[in-house]
Backbone as CSV, one residue per row, in Angstrom:
resi,resn,N_x,N_y,N_z,CA_x,CA_y,CA_z,C_x,C_y,C_z
1,MET,19.978,-6.137,-2.734,19.591,-5.638,-1.437,18.252,-6.231,-1.070
2,THR,18.081,-6.556,0.176,16.810,-7.014,0.711,16.265,-5.919,1.615
3,ALA,14.982,-5.593,1.451,14.386,-4.522,2.244,12.942,-4.868,2.586
4,LEU,12.446,-4.291,3.661,11.059,-4.435,4.061,10.188,-3.571,3.149
5,ILE,9.126,-4.171,2.601,8.165,-3.419,1.792,6.859,-3.378,2.573
6,PRO,6.503,-2.200,3.127,5.259,-2.093,3.899,4.035,-2.416,3.048
7,GLY,2.956,-2.834,3.671,1.736,-3.215,2.969,1.082,-2.103,2.173
8,GLU,1.299,-0.864,2.524,0.658,0.256,1.840,1.638,1.079,1.016
9,VAL,2.687,0.437,0.490,3.674,1.154,-0.306,3.068,1.565,-1.655
10,SER,3.446,2.728,-2.133,3.008,3.220,-3.440,3.938,2.644,-4.494
11,TRP,3.370,2.096,-5.583,4.210,1.570,-6.646,3.613,1.878,-8.010
12,THR,4.488,1.925,-9.006,4.100,2.231,-10.384,4.542,1.079,-11.268
13,ASP,3.618,0.569,-12.104,3.997,-0.531,-12.989,4.752,-0.002,-14.201
14,SER,5.200,-0.900,-15.062,6.028,-0.513,-16.204,5.272,0.338,-17.224
15,ARG,3.941,0.378,-17.164,3.133,1.225,-18.057,2.830,2.589,-17.443
16,GLY,3.211,2.786,-16.175,3.001,4.066,-15.520,1.772,4.145,-14.633
17,ALA,1.032,3.045,-14.490,-0.165,3.040,-13.632,0.268,2.971,-12.165
18,ARG,-0.251,3.894,-11.352,0.118,3.978,-9.943,-0.870,3.192,-9.089
19,THR,-0.356,2.467,-8.105,-1.156,1.659,-7.188,-0.604,1.836,-5.781
20,VAL,-1.471,1.743,-4.786,-1.034,1.766,-3.395,-1.469,0.456,-2.758
21,GLY,-0.519,-0.245,-2.145,-0.808,-1.513,-1.489,-0.629,-2.694,-2.419
22,GLY,-0.652,-3.851,-1.849,-0.446,-5.067,-2.625,1.022,-5.240,-2.985
23,VAL,1.306,-6.263,-3.754,2.674,-6.532,-4.186,2.843,-6.022,-5.610
24,PRO,3.885,-5.230,-5.860,4.110,-4.743,-7.224,4.151,-5.891,-8.226
25,SER,3.480,-5.708,-9.357,3.363,-6.765,-10.359,4.711,-7.252,-10.871
26,CYS,5.707,-6.400,-10.886,7.020,-6.803,-11.393,7.784,-7.677,-10.400
27,LEU,7.283,-7.819,-9.190,7.960,-8.641,-8.186,7.349,-10.028,-8.024
28,ILE,6.286,-10.321,-8.760,5.629,-11.628,-8.657,5.856,-12.399,-9.947
29,THR,6.212,-13.677,-9.822,6.351,-14.517,-11.010,4.977,-14.971,-11.471
30,GLU,4.850,-15.348,-12.721,3.558,-15.813,-13.236,3.184,-17.179,-12.671
31,GLU,4.200,-17.991,-12.320,3.946,-19.345,-11.844,3.377,-19.389,-10.426
32,ASP,3.826,-18.480,-9.574,3.375,-18.485,-8.185,3.581,-17.111,-7.570
33,ASP,3.343,-16.989,-6.272,3.424,-15.697,-5.605,4.784,-15.414,-4.967
34,THR,5.827,-16.126,-5.369,7.141,-15.841,-4.818,7.712,-14.601,-5.477
35,VAL,8.593,-13.952,-4.794,9.189,-12.727,-5.325,10.185,-13.076,-6.425
36,ALA,10.069,-12.389,-7.540,10.963,-12.605,-8.674,12.112,-11.612,-8.636
37,HIS,13.190,-11.930,-9.345,14.256,-10.947,-9.528,13.732,-9.938,-10.536
38,ALA,13.820,-8.671,-10.218,13.259,-7.654,-11.101,14.100,-6.390,-11.046
39,LYS,14.035,-5.625,-12.118,14.690,-4.325,-12.131,13.656,-3.299,-11.681
40,VAL,13.970,-2.610,-10.598,13.072,-1.597,-10.058,13.883,-0.374,-9.634
41,GLU,13.197,0.728,-9.518,13.740,1.927,-8.895,12.957,2.065,-7.597
42,ALA,13.639,2.340,-6.497,12.942,2.392,-5.216,13.456,3.540,-4.361
43,GLY,12.546,4.127,-3.617,12.916,5.123,-2.621,12.866,4.434,-1.267
44,TYR,13.938,4.532,-0.511,13.981,3.861,0.785,14.768,4.695,1.792
45,THR,14.612,4.343,3.042,15.366,4.975,4.114,15.806,3.880,5.070
46,TRP,16.850,4.149,5.803,17.327,3.175,6.797,16.629,3.441,8.122
47,LEU,16.036,2.413,8.672,15.316,2.484,9.938,16.228,1.944,11.038
48,ARG,16.454,2.737,12.063,17.280,2.294,13.194,16.463,1.376,14.088
49,LEU,17.032,0.236,14.424,16.347,-0.761,15.246,16.723,-0.603,16.717
50,PRO,15.883,-1.080,17.633,16.163,-0.945,19.062,17.496,-1.570,19.496
51,ASP,17.941,-2.607,18.788,19.201,-3.255,19.170,20.437,-2.537,18.631
52,GLY,20.228,-1.386,17.972,21.345,-0.614,17.433,21.640,-0.889,15.970
53,GLY,21.048,-1.940,15.421,21.220,-2.235,13.997,20.327,-1.340,13.153
54,SER,20.291,-1.601,11.869,19.412,-0.842,10.986,18.934,-1.738,9.850
55,SER,17.838,-1.328,9.215,17.247,-2.084,8.123,16.614,-1.109,7.140
56,PRO,16.741,-1.359,5.817,16.096,-0.471,4.851,14.589,-0.714,4.788
57,VAL,13.821,0.366,4.692,12.369,0.296,4.552,11.995,1.077,3.296
58,VAL,11.241,0.444,2.403,10.883,1.028,1.109,9.714,1.986,1.255
59,GLY,9.800,3.152,0.612,8.720,4.138,0.603,7.930,4.129,-0.690
60,TRP,8.575,3.776,-1.816,7.905,3.668,-3.116,8.735,2.796,-4.043
61,ILE,8.068,2.215,-5.056,8.718,1.349,-6.029,8.210,1.703,-7.428
62,ARG,9.128,1.703,-8.394,8.740,1.868,-9.802,9.300,0.686,-10.568
63,CYS,8.420,-0.103,-11.178,8.847,-1.244,-11.996,9.427,-0.707,-13.301
64,LEU,10.592,-1.207,-13.674,11.250,-0.748,-14.907,10.984,-1.718,-16.053
């Protein structure tokens, strides 16, 4: 699934440290800043768009 991750999303790393904002460490590769494939648990909701479509928006992420 692809979803929008707002800039101020709350996330928890695999050690349990909580952070707000930035990109979750489990989503960045060591080589560069591209998003990596990762196992995460996420809370999200579907946002209705003006054109009648919808898109998921993430509220929190936990790196597994």
